[in-house]
Backbone as CSV, one residue per row, in Angstrom:
resi,resn,N_x,N_y,N_z,CA_x,CA_y,CA_z,C_x,C_y,C_z
1,MET,0.838,-1.184,0.000,0.000,0.000,0.000,0.880,1.244,0.000
2,LYS,0.672,2.113,-0.970,1.426,3.357,-1.026,0.815,4.341,-0.050
3,LEU,1.653,4.890,0.836,1.180,5.781,1.883,1.571,7.232,1.655
4,TYR,2.700,7.453,0.960,3.248,8.802,0.840,3.645,9.084,-0.607
5,HIS,3.611,10.357,-0.959,3.887,10.748,-2.339,4.921,11.873,-2.461
6,ARG,5.222,12.544,-1.365,6.133,13.690,-1.426,7.202,13.532,-0.342
7,LEU,8.115,12.585,-0.553,9.121,12.265,0.457,10.474,12.883,0.139
8,THR,11.182,13.174,1.208,12.578,13.603,1.085,13.344,13.035,2.268
9,GLN,14.654,12.810,2.070,15.473,12.208,3.122,16.235,13.285,3.883
10,ALA,16.452,13.032,5.180,17.181,13.964,6.034,17.939,13.165,7.089
11,LEU,18.691,13.853,7.932,19.400,13.237,9.046,18.784,13.725,10.351
12,PHE,18.519,12.794,11.244,17.919,13.145,12.520,18.947,13.822,13.422
13,LEU,18.527,14.887,14.093,19.398,15.593,15.026,18.967,15.365,16.470
14,ARG,17.757,15.768,16.807,17.296,15.599,18.184,15.781,15.763,18.243
15,ARG,15.217,15.185,19.309,13.782,15.312,19.545,13.568,16.389,20.596
16,LEU,12.730,17.359,20.288,12.474,18.459,21.203,11.388,18.103,22.217
17,ASN,10.382,17.363,21.778,9.334,16.862,22.660,8.651,15.699,21.941
18,ARG,7.520,15.234,22.424,6.857,14.079,21.803,6.432,14.339,20.371
19,PHE,6.193,15.600,20.035,5.586,15.929,18.748,6.545,16.557,17.743
20,VAL,7.685,17.046,18.198,8.550,17.868,17.347,9.996,17.403,17.460
21,ALA,10.691,17.402,16.328,12.107,17.057,16.283,12.835,18.014,15.347
22,GLU,14.156,17.992,15.439,14.999,18.739,14.506,15.764,17.758,13.635
23,VAL,15.830,18.064,12.340,16.587,17.264,11.386,17.480,18.190,10.578
24,SER,18.459,17.587,9.915,19.294,18.327,8.981,18.834,17.986,7.572
25,LEU,18.349,18.993,6.862,17.836,18.819,5.504,18.580,19.769,4.584
26,ASP,19.323,19.176,3.640,20.127,19.990,2.711,21.048,20.941,3.459
27,GLY,21.597,20.438,4.578,22.556,21.234,5.345,21.937,22.258,6.265
28,GLN,20.618,22.338,6.300,19.928,23.307,7.146,19.123,22.572,8.222
29,THR,19.067,23.149,9.424,18.257,22.570,10.493,16.791,22.897,10.250
30,GLN,15.981,21.854,10.282,14.552,21.987,10.000,13.765,21.372,11.160
31,THR,12.749,22.072,11.639,11.860,21.534,12.661,10.732,20.763,11.981
32,VAL,10.485,19.523,12.436,9.496,18.661,11.787,8.564,18.068,12.832
33,HIS,7.396,17.665,12.365,6.413,16.986,13.219,6.705,15.491,13.246
34,VAL,6.717,14.898,14.438,6.928,13.461,14.598,5.564,12.791,14.693
35,LYS,5.259,11.891,13.753,3.925,11.280,13.698,3.800,10.050,14.597
36,ASN,4.390,10.147,15.787,4.318,9.066,16.758,4.721,9.645,18.108
37,THR,3.889,9.463,19.131,4.198,10.017,20.441,4.931,9.028,21.345
38,GLY,5.254,7.831,20.821,6.013,6.864,21.602,7.446,7.330,21.825
39,ARG,8.191,6.576,22.619,9.555,6.989,22.959,10.500,6.906,21.764
40,LEU,10.455,5.782,21.040,11.265,5.593,19.829,12.755,5.834,20.087
41,GLY,13.173,5.557,21.333,14.556,5.850,21.696,15.575,5.015,20.952
42,GLU,15.201,3.811,20.520,16.133,2.943,19.795,16.197,3.287,18.313
43,LEU,15.306,4.169,17.838,15.242,4.525,16.423,15.709,5.946,16.155
44,LEU,15.196,6.895,16.929,15.502,8.304,16.680,16.810,8.672,17.368
45,LEU,17.890,8.252,16.716,19.242,8.478,17.211,19.924,9.560,16.370
46,PRO,20.763,10.380,16.987,21.448,11.417,16.212,22.206,10.823,15.025
47,GLY,21.992,11.392,13.852,22.645,10.922,12.635,21.875,9.879,11.862
48,ALA,20.758,9.380,12.418,19.965,8.378,11.711,19.322,8.983,10.469
49,ALA,19.280,8.201,9.392,18.587,8.638,8.181,17.088,8.529,8.407
50,VAL,16.377,9.600,8.107,14.926,9.617,8.277,14.282,10.099,6.986
51,TRP,12.989,9.780,6.864,12.229,10.173,5.683,11.097,11.090,6.118
52,LEU,10.937,12.173,5.377,9.969,13.207,5.681,8.940,13.312,4.566
53,GLU,7.681,13.477,4.960,6.634,13.759,3.987,6.295,15.243,4.063
54,GLU,6.307,15.891,2.906,6.008,17.318,2.854,4.502,17.537,2.891
55,SER,4.075,18.438,3.756,2.660,18.756,3.870,2.248,19.701,2.746
56,ASP,0.992,19.569,2.326,0.466,20.503,1.323,-0.380,21.596,1.987
57,ASN,-0.271,21.723,3.314,-1.005,22.754,4.050,-0.068,23.913,4.371
58,PRO,-0.185,25.036,3.692,0.741,26.156,3.912,0.570,26.815,5.275
59,ALA,-0.534,26.530,5.975,-0.781,27.166,7.272,-0.118,26.417,8.429
60,ARG,0.449,25.254,8.159,1.061,24.474,9.232,2.317,25.138,9.767
61,LYS,2.587,24.911,11.063,3.814,25.437,11.657,5.039,24.667,11.181
62,THR,4.865,23.361,10.918,5.968,22.544,10.414,5.662,22.107,8.988
63,ARG,6.669,22.160,8.145,6.483,21.841,6.726,6.458,20.347,6.473
64,PHE,7.141,19.567,7.354,7.313,18.139,7.104,6.831,17.306,8.280
65,ASP,6.408,16.056,7.956,6.146,15.011,8.944,7.250,13.968,8.851
66,LEU,7.785,13.564,9.993,8.767,12.476,10.028,7.998,11.163,10.080
67,VAL,8.171,10.316,9.052,7.339,9.112,8.938,8.126,7.801,8.960
68,CYS,9.404,7.822,8.586,10.196,6.580,8.535,11.611,6.832,9.024
69,VAL,12.215,5.764,9.573,13.593,5.814,10.050,14.329,4.596,9.519
70,GLU,15.571,4.777,9.124,16.398,3.633,8.739,17.158,3.146,9.958
71,ASN,17.081,1.811,10.213,17.687,1.235,11.405,18.092,-0.199,11.122
72,ARG,19.351,-0.546,11.407,19.875,-1.902,11.221,19.649,-2.411,9.794
73,GLY,19.706,-1.524,8.831,19.537,-1.912,7.444,18.096,-2.030,6.991
74,TYR,17.149,-1.661,7.852,15.734,-1.716,7.511,15.131,-0.319,7.554
75,VAL,14.074,-0.151,6.778,13.238,1.034,6.917,12.106,0.692,7.870
76,VAL,11.947,1.476,8.930,10.889,1.267,9.915,9.912,2.432,9.812
77,ASN,8.662,2.128,9.571,7.637,3.158,9.522,7.205,3.487,10.945
78,ILE,7.284,4.764,11.346,6.896,5.162,12.700,5.582,5.943,12.714
79,ASP,4.951,6.092,11.589,3.710,6.855,11.478,2.581,6.106,12.189
80,SER,2.074,6.656,13.286,1.046,5.964,14.054,-0.272,5.843,13.299
81,GLN,-0.424,6.573,12.192,-1.638,6.460,11.388,-1.538,5.398,10.293
82,ALA,-0.364,4.814,10.106,-0.168,3.852,9.015,-0.762,2.466,9.282
83,PRO,-0.706,1.919,10.517,-1.160,0.535,10.712,-2.609,0.279,10.315
84,ASN,-3.521,1.221,10.565,-4.938,0.951,10.279,-5.221,0.738,8.798
85,PRO,-4.746,1.598,7.882,-4.991,1.293,6.469,-4.292,0.030,5.995
86,VAL,-3.137,-0.299,6.578,-2.462,-1.551,6.223,-3.323,-2.740,6.642
87,PHE,-3.859,-2.684,7.862,-4.746,-3.757,8.312,-5.987,-3.845,7.435
88,ARG,-6.585,-2.702,7.131,-7.814,-2.724,6.334,-7.577,-3.374,4.975
89,GLU,-6.471,-3.032,4.321,-6.171,-3.626,3.020,-6.018,-5.134,3.141
90,TRP,-5.311,-5.580,4.181,-5.098,-7.015,4.408,-6.406,-7.717,4.738
91,ALA,-7.229,-7.109,5.596,-8.508,-7.713,5.963,-9.459,-7.774,4.777
92,ASP,-9.440,-6.753,3.928,-10.297,-6.759,2.739,-9.929,-7.894,1.787
93,ARG,-8.691,-8.370,1.853,-8.268,-9.505,1.035,-8.594,-10.835,1.703
94,GLY,-9.247,-10.806,2.863,-9.586,-12.027,3.577,-8.563,-12.458,4.591
95,GLY,-7.588,-11.594,4.895,-6.515,-11.991,5.795,-6.937,-12.211,7.230
96,TRP,-7.852,-11.384,7.733,-8.240,-11.531,9.136,-9.188,-12.706,9.330
97,ALA,-10.203,-12.823,8.481,-11.171,-13.911,8.632,-11.965,-14.066,7.342
98,ASP,-12.301,-15.309,7.007,-13.183,-15.562,5.865,-14.602,-15.110,6.208
99,GLY,-15.300,-14.592,5.209,-16.698,-14.252,5.391,-16.945,-12.982,6.172
100,LEU,-15.923,-12.167,6.319,-16.056,-10.907,7.046,-16.778,-9.888,6.166
101,ILE,-17.782,-9.227,6.700,-18.501,-8.210,5.937,-18.659,-6.951,6.783
102,GLY,-18.866,-5.826,6.086,-19.170,-4.572,6.768,-18.038,-4.023,7.606
103,LEU,-16.793,-4.227,7.178,-15.670,-3.700,7.952,-15.739,-2.182,8.003
104,ARG,-15.693,-1.644,9.201,-15.768,-0.197,9.374,-14.853,0.221,10.522
105,GLY,-14.409,1.464,10.487,-13.429,1.932,11.455,-14.011,2.813,12.537
106,GLU,-13.238,2.911,13.644,-13.552,3.812,14.749,-14.967,3.578,15.279
107,VAL,-15.155,2.436,15.930,-16.478,2.020,16.402,-16.488,1.971,17.929
108,PHE,-17.492,2.602,18.526,-17.644,2.576,19.977,-18.432,1.340,20.408
109,ARG,-17.965,0.760,21.519,-18.717,-0.289,22.204,-18.552,-0.040,23.693
110,GLY,-19.627,0.314,24.368,-19.508,0.707,25.763,-18.632,1.942,25.877
111,ASP,-17.641,1.876,26.774,-16.741,3.016,26.933,-15.438,2.841,26.159
112,SER,-15.405,1.892,25.230,-14.217,1.663,24.409,-14.486,2.038,22.958
113,ARG,-13.462,2.557,22.315,-13.529,2.803,20.877,-12.490,1.917,20.208
114,PHE,-12.972,0.986,19.374,-12.077,0.048,18.712,-11.763,0.518,17.299
115,ASP,-10.619,0.083,16.804,-10.191,0.524,15.475,-11.121,0.031,14.377
116,PHE,-11.614,-1.210,14.520,-12.479,-1.782,13.483,-13.578,-2.632,14.107
117,ALA,-14.703,-2.682,13.392,-15.784,-3.619,13.708,-16.249,-4.251,12.409
118,TYR,-16.866,-5.413,12.515,-17.346,-6.128,11.333,-18.435,-7.099,11.756
119,THR,-19.010,-7.767,10.789,-19.982,-8.826,11.042,-19.498,-10.099,10.353
120,ARG,-19.621,-11.225,11.044,-19.255,-12.520,10.441,-20.169,-13.582,11.008
121,ASN,-20.777,-14.355,10.105,-21.729,-15.398,10.508,-22.837,-14.840,11.398
122,GLY,-23.224,-13.588,11.104,-24.314,-12.977,11.836,-23.950,-12.381,13.175
123,SER,-22.687,-12.477,13.554,-22.249,-11.958,14.858,-21.290,-10.792,14.685
124,PRO,-21.312,-9.836,15.603,-20.375,-8.713,15.505,-18.968,-9.119,15.936
125,GLY,-17.986,-8.427,15.392,-16.602,-8.629,15.777,-15.890,-7.301,15.906
126,TYR,-14.858,-7.271,16.735,-14.103,-6.043,16.990,-12.611,-6.349,16.934
127,VAL,-11.856,-5.418,16.356,-10.402,-5.580,16.252,-9.723,-4.282,16.667
128,GLU,-8.724,-4.420,17.504,-7.857,-3.305,17.836,-6.516,-3.536,17.140
129,VAL,-5.984,-2.493,16.492,-4.747,-2.584,15.715,-3.651,-1.805,16.433
130,LYS,-2.484,-2.435,16.571,-1.364,-1.800,17.253,-0.133,-1.804,16.341
131,GLY,0.435,-0.643,16.115,1.668,-0.550,15.344,2.875,-0.811,16.225
132,VAL,3.837,-1.573,15.719,5.008,-1.983,16.496,6.276,-1.484,15.807
133,THR,7.112,-0.772,16.579,8.348,-0.205,16.030,9.594,-0.621,16.812
134,LEU,9.423,-1.443,17.859,10.546,-1.822,18.716,10.991,-3.243,18.391
135,PHE,12.278,-3.398,18.016,12.844,-4.690,17.637,14.219,-4.829,18.264
136,ASP,14.585,-6.060,18.659,15.939,-6.271,19.168,16.850,-6.769,18.058
137,ASP,18.103,-7.071,18.407,19.085,-7.456,17.396,18.767,-8.789,16.735
138,SER,17.968,-9.629,17.393,17.618,-10.925,16.810,16.393,-10.845,15.909
139,GLY,15.776,-9.648,15.835,14.584,-9.495,15.019,13.291,-9.762,15.757
140,MET,13.349,-9.915,17.074,12.134,-10.068,17.862,11.484,-8.699,18.057
141,ALA,10.166,-8.662,17.919,9.406,-7.432,18.101,8.819,-7.394,19.502
142,PHE,8.671,-6.166,20.045,8.129,-5.985,21.382,7.114,-4.842,21.364
143,PHE,6.056,-5.000,22.158,5.051,-3.953,22.316,4.567,-3.968,23.746
144,PRO,4.423,-2.755,24.360,4.640,-1.410,23.811,6.063,-0.938,24.050
145,ASP,6.411,0.219,23.453,7.734,0.795,23.727,7.649,1.837,24.843
146,ALA,6.436,2.094,25.335,6.203,2.984,26.472,4.907,2.525,27.139
147,PRO,4.733,2.761,28.436,3.491,2.355,29.102,2.255,2.887,28.386
148,THR,1.238,2.037,28.265,0.020,2.412,27.549,-1.208,1.952,28.316
149,GLU,-1.717,2.810,29.182,-2.948,2.491,29.894,-4.112,2.375,28.908
150,ARG,-4.049,3.165,27.847,-5.082,3.078,26.816,-5.094,1.684,26.186
151,GLY,-3.902,1.120,25.960,-3.828,-0.222,25.402,-4.412,-1.264,26.330
152,VAL,-4.161,-1.126,27.631,-4.737,-2.054,28.610,-6.257,-1.937,28.605
153,LYS,-6.763,-0.717,28.536,-8.211,-0.499,28.502,-8.838,-1.170,27.278
154,HIS,-8.169,-1.067,26.131,-8.683,-1.721,24.933,-8.765,-3.234,25.132
155,LEU,-7.748,-3.809,25.740,-7.763,-5.252,25.958,-8.895,-5.657,26.895
156,ARG,-9.135,-4.869,27.930,-10.247,-5.169,28.832,-11.580,-5.110,28.082
157,GLY,-11.709,-4.128,27.192,-12.932,-4.024,26.401,-13.125,-5.202,25.470
158,LEU,-12.027,-5.692,24.885,-12.115,-6.854,24.004,-12.475,-8.115,24.786
159,ILE,-11.937,-8.254,25.995,-12.287,-9.394,26.841,-13.784,-9.374,27.137
160,GLU,-14.304,-8.204,27.472,-15.730,-8.078,27.754,-16.565,-8.437,26.527
161,ALA,-16.151,-7.944,25.353,-16.888,-8.255,24.128,-16.888,-9.756,23.861
162,ARG,-15.749,-10.400,24.069,-15.658,-11.843,23.823,-16.553,-12.616,24.787
163,ARG,-16.579,-12.211,26.032,-17.401,-12.898,27.023,-18.891,-12.741,26.734
164,GLU,-19.248,-11.695,25.990,-20.648,-11.469,25.637,-21.001,-12.070,24.281
165,GLY,-20.082,-12.894,23.740,-20.387,-13.650,22.535,-19.922,-13.043,21.229
166,CYS,-19.239,-11.911,21.288,-18.715,-11.284,20.063,-17.357,-11.881,19.706
167,GLU,-16.993,-11.784,18.443,-15.610,-12.037,18.073,-14.782,-10.824,18.507
168,ALA,-13.538,-11.055,18.898,-12.680,-9.960,19.347,-11.239,-10.328,19.072
169,GLY,-10.429,-9.339,18.687,-9.043,-9.636,18.384,-8.155,-8.410,18.422
170,VAL,-6.860,-8.677,18.515,-5.816,-7.656,18.422,-4.906,-8.053,17.281
171,CYS,-4.591,-7.107,16.417,-3.635,-7.364,15.337,-2.477,-6.393,15.473
172,PHE,-1.287,-6.928,15.707,-0.077,-6.126,15.796,0.540,-6.001,14.399
173,ILE,0.734,-4.779,13.953,1.341,-4.510,12.648,2.801,-4.178,12.887
174,LEU,3.687,-5.107,12.537,5.121,-4.970,12.791,5.758,-4.198,11.642
175,GLN,6.333,-3.049,11.948,6.729,-2.118,10.904,8.119,-2.393,10.329
176,ARG,8.397,-3.642,10.029,9.544,-4.080,9.233,9.334,-5.553,8.900
177,ASP,10.086,-6.037,7.909,9.984,-7.455,7.570,11.083,-8.229,8.288
178,ASN,11.189,-9.528,7.987,12.202,-10.391,8.591,12.152,-10.334,10.114
179,VAL,10.955,-10.492,10.665,10.753,-10.470,12.109,10.511,-11.898,12.598
180,ALA,11.134,-12.255,13.728,11.027,-13.618,14.241,9.705,-13.857,14.961
181,GLY,9.171,-12.844,15.613,7.945,-13.000,16.379,7.707,-11.762,17.219
182,LEU,6.636,-11.799,18.000,6.275,-10.673,18.859,6.130,-11.142,20.291
183,LYS,6.655,-10.351,21.228,6.470,-10.586,22.653,5.943,-9.320,23.311
184,PRO,5.112,-9.462,24.358,4.754,-8.275,25.130,5.986,-7.744,25.852
185,ASN,6.093,-6.439,25.920,7.257,-5.798,26.543,7.007,-5.668,28.044
186,ASP,7.181,-6.783,28.744,6.880,-6.821,30.174,7.798,-5.909,30.985
187,ARG,8.999,-5.682,30.509,9.912,-4.815,31.251,9.397,-3.379,31.270
188,THR,8.854,-2.935,30.152,8.377,-1.553,30.056,6.993,-1.371,30.662
189,HIS,6.090,-2.330,30.404,4.727,-2.211,30.925,4.179,-3.595,31.244
190,PRO,4.484,-4.119,32.441,4.024,-5.465,32.790,2.510,-5.607,32.791
191,ALA,1.783,-4.518,33.077,0.322,-4.606,33.110,-0.246,-4.904,31.724
192,PHE,0.391,-4.380,30.672,-0.076,-4.678,29.324,0.159,-6.151,28.998
193,GLY,1.334,-6.664,29.334,1.608,-8.080,29.086,0.633,-8.983,29.810
194,GLN,0.327,-8.648,31.059,-0.631,-9.453,31.821,-2.018,-9.388,31.185
195,ALA,-2.425,-8.192,30.766,-3.741,-8.050,30.132,-3.797,-8.799,28.808
196,LEU,-2.690,-8.825,28.064,-2.666,-9.541,26.793,-2.811,-11.045,27.020
197,ARG,-2.174,-11.556,28.044,-2.294,-12.984,28.362,-3.712,-13.318,28.830
198,GLU,-4.304,-12.430,29.601,-5.685,-12.641,30.029,-6.635,-12.606,28.835
199,ALA,-6.355,-11.721,27.891,-7.193,-11.644,26.694,-7.108,-12.943,25.889
200,ALA,-5.895,-13.464,25.720,-5.732,-14.720,24.984,-6.471,-15.847,25.685
201,ALA,-6.388,-15.896,27.019,-7.071,-16.945,27.780,-8.585,-16.825,27.671
202,ALA,-9.086,-15.598,27.455,-10.529,-15.369,27.345,-11.053,-15.626,25.938
203,GLY,-10.154,-15.970,25.011,-10.578,-16.273,23.650,-10.425,-15.131,22.672
204,VAL,-9.785,-14.031,23.091,-9.494,-12.941,22.162,-8.380,-13.397,21.218
205,THR,-8.576,-13.205,19.929,-7.575,-13.597,18.929,-6.406,-12.617,18.967
206,ILE,-5.184,-13.145,19.056,-3.978,-12.306,19.092,-3.114,-12.689,17.899
207,ARG,-2.902,-11.756,16.982,-2.116,-12.047,15.783,-1.113,-10.922,15.519
208,ALA,-0.061,-11.257,14.785,0.975,-10.275,14.460,1.410,-10.453,13.009
209,LEU,1.542,-9.349,12.299,1.919,-9.357,10.889,3.185,-8.553,10.677
210,SER,4.203,-9.176,10.083,5.348,-8.397,9.654,5.011,-7.737,8.325
211,CYS,5.658,-6.611,8.073,5.334,-5.813,6.889,6.569,-5.553,6.052
212,LEU,6.362,-5.527,4.754,7.392,-5.075,3.833,7.284,-3.557,3.763
213,VAL,8.308,-2.886,4.277,8.262,-1.436,4.415,9.294,-0.794,3.503
214,THR,8.860,0.173,2.724,9.738,1.067,1.989,9.436,2.477,2.475
215,PRO,10.244,3.468,2.135,9.889,4.827,2.570,8.488,5.246,2.146
216,GLU,8.044,4.800,0.969,6.734,5.235,0.454,5.583,4.327,0.837
217,SER,5.861,3.073,1.214,4.776,2.102,1.320,4.956,1.156,2.497
218,CYS,3.876,0.468,2.816,3.882,-0.548,3.869,2.821,-1.577,3.518
219,GLU,3.210,-2.846,3.514,2.261,-3.898,3.131,2.475,-5.121,4.003
220,ALA,1.390,-5.641,4.586,1.472,-6.866,5.360,1.973,-8.006,4.484
221,CYS,2.996,-8.726,4.948,3.561,-9.770,4.095,3.461,-11.167,4.693
222,ARG,3.526,-11.332,6.023,3.393,-12.664,6.578,3.079,-12.587,8.069
223,GLU,2.421,-13.642,8.558,2.104,-13.713,9.977,3.280,-14.336,10.733
224,VAL,3.538,-13.820,11.921,4.624,-14.329,12.765,4.054,-14.737,14.123
225,PRO,4.763,-15.596,14.864,4.235,-16.066,16.152,4.127,-14.943,17.172
226,VAL,3.089,-15.033,18.005,2.972,-14.182,19.193,3.333,-15.049,20.386
227,ILE,4.374,-14.659,21.094,4.933,-15.466,22.186,4.536,-14.827,23.498
228,LEU,3.590,-15.457,24.188,3.065,-14.881,25.426,3.745,-15.450,26.652
């Protein structure tokens, strides 16, 4: 799936806060918007090659969005808005489940808002999509890279939906290929790992997809094990 059309490469200098960073572009320091509020400490390193998408909104304070980083010979997409369209394209091809109809985004159920809902065999289903950008030297993926109470809340909502007879699942979109598998990042947020294990025990489907990532595109390419 092609995600970007106006890209340019730069060198990362430093992160000013969760939303803004400085890069070197054509020898000049440029302030850019970071499209991910996670820590990204293993990716956004001084001197790292990054890819910027130019905005077509002249009223913006920043001209560019930082969307990809090169790391360990791979391009990693850090755009927090990218996983949902990647999942939708894959699900529309039948990747999530056979016989899925009415896939729609941003659906409320109780006090939770899930990324997707659908109908299958006459029953409703809900899916939460999580983008993954943290990988170790062996190619193992980990989520989250920072504590996420919102993520724990989503898992509790999916457990409740499953107990009430709905289909429910989490799909982790791993933002690079050649990944060995996914593990919950218990060191960073043990409560998320515990909630993920409880969700699996309650019958919530837990799946992870590695992606073929280029600066311009991201496409789900294969399923990898989730190691709980």
